[in-house]
C-alpha positions in Angstrom: -2.6 -21.6 14.2 -1.0 -21.2 10.8 2.7 -20.4 10.1 3.6 -18.0 7.3 6.8 -17.3 5.5 7.2 -13.6 4.8 10.3 -12.3 3.0 11.8 -8.8 3.2 12.8 -8.3 -0.4 15.4 -9.8 -2.8 18.3 -8.0 -1.0 16.6 -7.7 2.4 15.9 -4.1 1.7 12.8 -4.1 4.0 14.3 -6.1 6.8 15.2 -3.2 9.1 11.7 -1.6 8.7 9.9 -4.9 9.5 11.8 -5.2 12.8 11.8 -1.4 13.7 8.1 -1.0 13.0 7.0 -4.3 14.6 5.1 -5.0 11.3 5.1 -7.2 8.2 4.4 -5.4 5.0 3.0 -6.3 1.6 5.9 -5.0 -0.4 4.5 -4.7 -3.9 5.2 -1.3 -5.5 2.4 0.8 -7.0 -0.2 -1.0 -4.8 -1.8 2.3 -3.6 -5.3 0.9 -3.5 -6.8 -0.8 -0.5 -7.0 -4.5 -1.4 -9.4 -5.1 1.6 -12.1 -3.5 -0.6 -11.9 -6.5 -2.9 -13.7 -9.5 -1.4 -13.2 -12.1 -4.1 -10.5 -13.5 -6.3 -11.9 -12.1 -9.6 -11.9 -8.6 -8.2 -8.3 -8.8 -7.0 -7.3 -10.2 -10.4 -8.9 -7.2 -12.1 -7.0 -4.9 -9.8 -3.7 -6.6 -10.6 -4.3 -6.5 -14.3 -5.2 -2.8 -14.1 -2.1 -1.9 -12.0 0.3 -4.1 -14.0 -1.1 -4.4 -17.6 2.1 -6.0 -19.0 2.2 -8.9 -16.6 1.8 -12.5 -17.8 -1.1 -14.6 -16.6 1.3 -16.6 -14.4 2.7 -13.5 -12.7 -0.8 -12.2 -12.1 -1.9 -15.5 -10.5 1.2 -15.7 -8.3 0.6 -12.2 -7.0 -3.1 -12.8 -6.5 -2.4 -15.7 -4.2 0.0 -13.8 -2.1 -2.1 -10.7 -1.8 -5.1 -12.7 -0.8 -3.1 -14.6 1.8 -1.9 -11.3 3.3 -5.3 -9.6 3.3 -7.6 -12.6 4.1 -5.9 -15.8 5.2 -3.5 -14.6 7.9 -5.1 -14.3 11.3 -4.1 -12.7 14.6 -2.3 -15.4 16.6 -0.6 -16.9 13.5 3.2 -17.1 13.4 5.2 -15.4 10.7 8.8 -16.4 10.0 11.1 -14.0 8.2 14.5 -15.1 7.1 17.3 -12.6 7.5 19.2 -11.7 4.3 22.2 -10.6 6.4 22.6 -13.3 9.0 21.8 -17.1 9.2 18.9 -16.4 11.5 15.1 -16.2 11.4 12.8 -13.6 12.9 9.7 -15.2 14.4 6.7 -13.1 15.2 3.1 -13.5 16.4 0.6 -11.6 14.2 -1.4 -9.3 16.4 -3.7 -7.5 14.0 -5.7 -7.6 10.8 -4.5 -6.2 7.5 -4.4 -2.4 7.6 -4.1 0.1 4.8 -2.3 3.5 5.1 -2.7 5.6 1.9 -0.2 8.2 3.3 2.6 5.7 3.8 5.8 5.7 1.9 5.9 3.2 -1.0 5.6 0.2 -0.8 4.4 0.1 2.8 0.7 0.8 2.2 -0.5 -2.6 3.5 0.7 -4.0 6.8 -0.1 -6.3 9.8 1.2 -5.6 13.3 3.5 -8.2 14.7 5.0 -9.0 18.1 8.5 -10.3 17.5 9.1 -13.2 19.9 12.5 -14.3 18.5 15.0 -12.3 16.4 17.9 -14.7 16.5 16.7 -18.3 15.8 19.6 -19.9 14.0 18.3 -21.4 10.8 20.4 -24.6 11.0 18.5 -25.5 14.3 15.4 -26.3 12.3 14.7 -29.8 11.0 15.2 -30.4 7.3 11.5 -30.2 6.4 11.1 -26.8 8.0 14.3 -25.5 6.4 13.0 -26.7 3.0 9.7 -24.8 3.6 11.8 -21.7 4.1 13.4 -22.2 0.7 10.2 -21.5 -1.1 10.6 -18.9 -3.8 7.6 -17.0 -2.7 7.6 -13.6 -0.9 4.6 -14.9 1.1 3.8 -18.6 1.5 2.3 -21.0 4.0 4.7 -23.3 5.9 2.7 -26.5 5.8 5.0 -28.9 7.7 3.2 -31.0 10.3 3.2 -29.4 13.8 5.2 -26.4 12.4 3.9 -23.9 15.0 4.6 -26.2 18.0 8.0 -27.2 16.7 9.1 -23.6 16.1 7.8 -22.5 19.5 9.6 -25.4 21.2 12.9 -24.3 19.6 12.4 -20.8 20.8 11.6 -22.0 24.3 14.6 -24.4 24.3 12.4 -27.5 24.5 13.3 -30.9 23.0 12.3 -30.7 19.3 9.2 -32.6 18.1 10.3 -35.4 15.6 9.7 -34.2 12.0 7.2 -36.0 9.8 8.2 -38.3 7.0 7.2 -36.0 4.2 5.4 -32.9 3.1 3.4 -32.1 0.0 2.0 -28.9 -1.5 4.9 -26.6 -1.0 5.7 -24.0 -3.7 8.9 -24.3 -5.8 12.2 -24.3 -3.8 15.1 -22.0 -3.8 17.7 -24.6 -4.9 20.7 -22.3 -4.0 19.5 -22.0 -0.4 18.7 -25.7 -0.3 22.3 -26.5 -1.3 23.7 -24.1 1.2 21.6 -25.6 4.0 23.0 -29.0 3.0 26.6 -27.7 3.3 25.8 -26.2 6.7 24.4 -29.4 8.0 27.4 -31.4 6.8 29.9 -29.0 8.4 27.9 -29.2 11.7 28.3 -33.0 11.7 31.9 -33.3 10.5 33.7 -30.2 11.8 32.5 -30.0 15.4 34.4 -28.1 18.1 38.1 -27.7 17.2 37.4 -29.0 13.7 35.7 -25.7 12.8 38.9 -23.8 13.7 40.7 -26.2 11.4 38.3 -25.3 8.6 38.7 -21.6 9.2 42.5 -22.1 9.1 42.3 -23.8 5.7 40.3 -20.8 4.3 43.0 -18.4 5.6 45.8 -20.5 4.2 44.0 -20.6 0.8 44.0 -16.8 0.9 47.8 -16.8 1.3 48.2 -16.5 5.1 50.6 -18.5 7.2 48.9 -19.6 10.3 49.3 -20.9 13.9 46.5 -23.0 15.4 46.3 -23.5 19.1 46.1 -27.2 20.2 42.8 -28.5 21.6 42.1 -27.3 25.1 42.2 -23.9 26.8 43.3 -21.4 24.2 43.4 -18.2 26.2 41.3 -16.4 23.6 43.5 -17.5 20.7 42.3 -20.2 18.2 44.4 -19.0 15.3 47.0 -16.5 14.4 47.6 -15.5 10.8 49.8 -13.2 8.7 50.8 -13.0 5.0 54.0 -14.4 3.6 55.7 -17.8 3.7 56.9 -17.3 7.3 54.0 -15.3 8.5 56.0 -12.1 9.1 53.9 -9.9 6.9 51.0 -7.6 7.8 48.2 -7.5 8.7 48.6 -9.7 11.7 45.3 -11.3 12.5 44.1 -12.9 15.8 41.2 -15.3 15.2 38.6 -16.6 17.7 36.3 -19.4 16.6 33.0 -20.3 18.4 31.4 -23.6 17.1 28.4 -23.6 19.4 24.8 -23.1 18.0 24.2 -20.2 20.4 24.9 -16.7 19.3 27.9 -15.0 21.0 27.6 -11.8 23.1 29.6 -8.7 23.6 32.1 -10.1 26.1 33.5 -12.5 23.5 34.2 -9.6 21.2 35.8 -7.7 24.1 38.0 -10.7 24.8 39.2 -10.9 21.2 40.1 -7.2 21.2 42.1 -7.6 24.4 43.9 -10.7 23.0 44.7 -8.8 19.8 46.6 -6.3 22.0 48.4 -9.0 23.9 49.8 -10.7 20.7 50.4 -7.4 18.8 47.8 -8.2 16.1 46.4 -5.3 14.1 43.2 -7.0 13.1 40.8 -9.7 14.5 38.4 -12.2 13.1 35.5 -13.5 15.2 33.9 -16.6 13.7 30.6 -17.7 15.4 28.7 -20.6 13.9 25.7 -19.6 15.9 25.8 -16.0 14.8 25.9 -12.8 17.0 23.7 -11.1 19.4 22.5 -7.6 18.9 25.2 -6.3 21.3 27.8 -7.3 18.8 25.9 -6.2 15.8 25.8 -2.7 17.3 29.6 -2.6 17.5 30.2 -3.8 13.9 30.6 -0.3 12.5 32.8 1.0 15.4 35.1 -2.0 15.0 35.1 -2.1 11.2 38.8 -1.3 10.7 39.8 -3.8 13.4 37.5 -6.7 13.5 35.6 -8.9 11.0 32.6 -11.0 11.9 31.9 -14.3 10.2 28.7 -16.3 10.9 28.0 -19.6 9.3 26.7 -18.1 6.0 29.8 -15.9 5.7 32.1 -18.9 6.5 30.4 -21.0 3.9 30.7 -18.1 1.4 34.4 -18.0 2.1 34.8 -21.8 1.7 33.0 -21.8 -1.7 35.0 -18.8 -2.9 38.3 -20.5 -2.1 37.4 -24.2 -2.4 39.7 -25.0 -5.3 42.6 -23.6 -3.3 41.9 -25.6 -0.1 44.2 -28.4 0.9 43.4 -31.6 -1.0 42.9 -33.6 2.2 40.4 -31.1 3.5 38.6 -31.1 0.2 38.3 -34.9 0.6 36.7 -34.3 4.0 34.3 -31.7 2.6 33.4 -33.0 -0.9 31.6 -30.4 -2.9 30.8 -30.0 -6.6 29.6 -27.0 -8.6 26.0 -27.4 -9.9 24.7 -25.1 -12.6 21.0 -24.2 -12.8 18.9 -21.4 -14.2 18.9 -18.3 -12.0 15.7 -18.1 -9.9 13.2 -15.6 -11.3 11.7 -15.0 -7.9 11.1 -11.2 -8.0 11.4 -8.2 -10.2 11.4 -4.5 -9.6 7.7 -4.6 -8.7 8.3 -7.0 -5.9 6.5 -10.0 -7.4 7.4 -13.6 -6.7 6.1 -17.0 -7.5 3.7 -18.2 -4.9 0.4 -19.9 -4.0 -2.8 -19.5 -5.9 -6.0 -18.3 -4.3 -8.2 -20.9 -2.5 
């Protein structure tokens, strides 16, 4: 079976609908005509040129490949992989139906395929490098062509030992260099800041923000990894209690409850829960209720904080985590019509 990358918009604006409806959608605006009625590439090209007369030939070809993939190439039983824009996780589903068209649907949800979501919290960093690179394709819809991709992803979901990755992979569409760089940073942190080292990294970020900190020594911490407060002596407010979880597994509601209880014990007004493996839905549901008391950092949020305060980090820590700024042209992956670079029709 094939494996397909399917994105949910530049800002993840369609992500909730994908999950709630148990569907993947072809999210091009103004596509109110049933593409299933077009049985060859020339016919689809004519449709695109009619709907979007100002598009360049390259943009027409890019969209043609993705529309054809969604309507004709995907098959029931194939896997679809959808990266979250809000968490460092992947949603993995099994496609259960053919392409459908609903003329009465809200724009841009006219074309869809039914999906059974089999994993909604696969931590991105658990994937081998070649699979992560495939997910960095600039396309809204693209084939993941890595060897044994389906088996390797299913093994990860089932907790089986991973299949060794191949030596190389050709034919992938252009990569999202920003995401590729972030993945490299994530991988480096996992190797060099394991266990208590992650708490040390979080402490450095808080110190760069002007907090005075206390870090518990290695060993049982009774729910306290870090304490932080503003000012040279740490007597300012807010007082923050920090819990850091460095494991790859997402944390559940009891961890959040423990942090809130510890906050009361140490007279902290706010809490920070850092989980390298992300958070289960039981915590996600509490985020709004705890907004004025607790902040949640997953690996992407922590890396964002590191990059935002990198120049202010301690010199020794910067030597342990050597980064440099690289400038490149901004990716022109999508516009207001939802188009993206992608495969050509075969």
